[in-house]
N, C-alpha and C positions, 0 to 999 in steps of 0.2 A: 565691229566689222572684222577686226583681226581674229577674234575668237571664232567667228563663223567660217572664215577662210581656213583656219587651222583644223576645224572640225571636218570641213569638206575634204581636206587633204587626207585626214585619217580615214574617212569614209571611202575615198577612192582607193586607198591602199587595201582596206578590208575587202572591197569588191574584187580587186585584182587578185589578191591572194586566194580568195574563195573560188574564183573562176579558175585559177591555176590548179588548185586542189581538185576541183571537179574534173578538169581535163585530164590530169595525171591519174586520178582514180579510175576514170573511164578507160584510159589507155592501159593501165596496169591490170585491173581486175576484170575488164570486159563489161559489156552492157548487162549481162545477166547477174553479175555479182557486185553491182554498184553500191557503195556504202552510204545509203541515204541518211542513216542515223548520224554518221560522222559529219556529213555535209550540213545537216541540221544543227548539230552542236557547234560547228564552226560559224554558221550564220548567227546563231543566238549569241555566241561569245563576241562576235564582231559588233553586233548591235549593242551589246552591253558596254563594250569599250568605247564605242562612239558616243553613247549616251553619257558615260562618265566623263569623257573629254569635254562634251558640251556643258555639262552641269558644273564641273569644278575647274576653276581657272588655274589652279596650282599644278595641274597635270600638263607636262610639256608634250609637244607633238611627237618628239622622238621617243619618249617613254611609252606613249600609247601605241605607236607603231611597233616598237620593240616588244612590248607585251603581247600584242596580237601575233607577231611573227613567232615568238616562242610558243604561244598557245597553238598556232597552226602546226608547228613542228611536232608538238606533243600529240595532237589529234592524228596527224599523219602516221606517227609511229605505231599507233594502235589499230591500223587498218590491216586487213588480211594479207595483202602483198608484202607489206613491211615485216609482218610477223613471220611469213614464210621465208623471206630473205634472211632474217636473223637466224631462223631455225636451220636453214641450209648452211649458213656461215659457221654456225657453232658445231654442227655435226660433220 
């Protein structure tokens, strides 16, 4: 039962972060330039982490949440609005 509750907590975190990414990407890039590929990569990565959390007992909840948070940050850095912001900042 404890393992299932921990997996549900990780799954809820994945859903909330993915929804937040979708909202922020829609607000930043606009509906015409929505990064569907990045959203798909984020969803597949989240499903993978939830699956690994359920399969292996040795993975702590905080580790799974932290790994997905870092993965979401990495995916967000490679979207067009983030690249444009870095390009503007550097030049």
